[in-house]
N, C-alpha and C positions, 0 to 999 in steps of 0.2 A: 554822476554825469555833470558836465559843465552846463550851467543854466543857459548859456548862450547857444550851446548846441541843441538843447531841447527846444528853445524858442525858435531856432532856425528850422527844426523839423516841423513845428506847427505851421510856420510861414510857408514851408515848401509844399504842404498839402494843398492841392487844388484839383478840381474835377478833371478826369481824363476821359476822352471820348473816342479813343482809337487804341486798340490793343493788338498785340501780335498773337499768332496762333501757337501758344506755348502754355502747357498746363501749369497749374499752381499746385505745388505739393501739399498733400493733406496735412503733413506735419507742420507746415508754416501756418495753415489756416487754424489748426488746433492751438498752436502757440499764441497766435494773435487773439483768438476768441477767448481763450482762457485768461489772458492778461486783461483783455477788455472788460471782462466780467468783474473786475475790481472797481468798476464804475459805482458811484454812490446811488442809492435808491432809498425811498422813504421807508424807514424802519427795516432796512435790509430786505425788502420784499422781492427784489430782483424779478420784476414782472415780465421781462423780455424773453422772447424765444426767437430763434433764428433758424431758418431752414437753408442749408447749403446745397445749392443746385448746380450740378455739373454733368458733363457727358450726355447720355441719352435724355436724362431728366431735364437738363438745361435746354437741349434742342427741342424737346416736346413743349416745354413752357414757352419758349420763344415762338414756336409755330402757332400755338394757341393764341398768344397775344397778338401776333401779326395778323392772324385770320380775323380776329375781332376788330383790329384797327382798319384793315383793308375793307372790311364789310361796313365800315362806318358806324359800328355799334357805339351807342352813347356810353361814355365812361361814367361809372357809378362807383365811387369810393365809399369806404365804410365810415368816413368822418370828413368834416370840412377842414381843409388844410389851413385856411387863412380867414381873416376877417372878410366879411362881405357886406358892403363894398370895402375894398382895401383903401387905406389912407392914400392920398395923392402922392406923397413922397415915395411910398412903396411902389406904386404903379410906375412912377418915373424911373426908379432904379431898375425895376424888372424890364421895362421897355428898353432902356439903354443897354442892359445886359444882352437882351435878345438881338437887338439891332447890331451890336458890336460883334456878336458871334456870327450872325448872318454875313456881315461884311467880311469877316475873316475867311469864311467859307465860300465867298463869292456868290452868295444867294441874294438876288434882288428882292426888294420888299414886295413886289407884285408878282413874283414867280411862285405861283401857288403849288405847282408840282414839286419844285425843289424844296419848298418849305414842308410839304407833306412828307417827302423822302427824309428830310432832316428829323421830323418827328418820329418817323417809323424806326429810326436807328435806336431809339430807346428800347424797342421791343426785340431787336437783335442783340441787345446789350452791348452795342458798339464793338462787337466782335470779341468781347471778354469771355473767357472760358468758364467763369464762375459767376453765378447770380445769387446774392444773399437776399432772402425774404424775411423781413422782421415783422413779427406779429404779436398781438396782445389779446387778452380775453375781450370778447364783445362787451361793450358798455364801459370800457376803460375810461378813466377820467384824466384830466389835464396833467395831474402829477405823474401818472403812469407814463404819459407821453414824454414828460420831462426826463424821467428815468431812462427810457429807451433811447432818447436823443443823446444822453451822455454816454450810454453804452456804444451807440453808433459812432460817435466822435472818437472814442477810444479805438474802435475797430479800424477806422480810417487812419489814425495816427500810427497804429501798429503796422498796418500794411505799408504805409509810407516808409517806416523804418527799414522794411525789408526791400525797398525799392519797387514795390508794387504800386499800381494805381487803382483808383476807385472812383465811382460816380454814384452818389445816392440819388434815388429816383422815386419821386412821388408818382410819376407817370405810370409805373407798374402797379401801384396801389389803386390807380384809377380803374383798373379792370379787376377788382377784388374777387368777384365771383369766378372769373376765369382762372385766376391764380389758385384759389381754393380747390377748384375742380381738377386742375392739372396736377397739383401737388398732393391731393388727397387730404387737405387740411379740413378740420372739422368746421361746421357751420358757425360754431360759437367762437371762432378766431377772427379778429379784425386784422386785415393786412395794413400795416403801417407804412412800409416803404420797401423798395427793392434797392439793391446796390450791386453795380457791375464791378467785378474784381479781376485783375489780370496784370500782365506785364505791359506797360505802356509802349506804344509804337513811338520811338523817340523822334523819328523823322516827320511824324504827322503834324502838320501846321496847327490843327485844331487843339492839340495838346499844349500849345503855347498860350492858349487863351486863359487869362486870369482877370476876372472882372474887377473893376475899381472898388476899393474898400474905403469906407468913411474914415476921415481923420478922427483922432481920439476925441477932440473937442465936440464932435457931433454926436457922440453916444455916451460920454462919461460926464457925470456931474459930481464935482468934488465938494464935500461938506467938511469943514474943519471947525 
């Protein structure tokens, strides 16, 4: 493959938040997941597992998550996603990303109901026909999360190569017990993340949203 073509594929991947009502063939998912499993892992431990949720199971999981969200249930994840408190520069970038997305969707900062509806879309999986749930053994350590993160990135790039869209979602992991109960996962599995997968709705304005990325000088330190 031409290196420029592969780098363009990486650059083309960004989160999609609107999908058409079109199924994703199982053969495509199998091809992507098999290739993604070439991701490196510590001593080839390959600690990741992924549950592919579609059709009735997908609708059932979405209904359970929406019910928890609508009832105002407190989100309880199996692990802390980020440093607490977050560094100021992280907060600034997260705030800028959120406000830019709201502006694109025409959601005013003080429109509580519209912001709640925006958050609820996570649990309808933005209309995607497939939801992937990535999980690890309870008590997994930082290195295991590094491994599953590389696996997930491979999955997203493979989906992009097929013209599919994806959106990784920690929001789904926020209702870890709901996910376990709905999918029949064992109590000793930690829910790491969800991922909505489907064919992007090309006309959807929200799918044009690409958050600003840092320039190279802001995250690379050269030593010679």
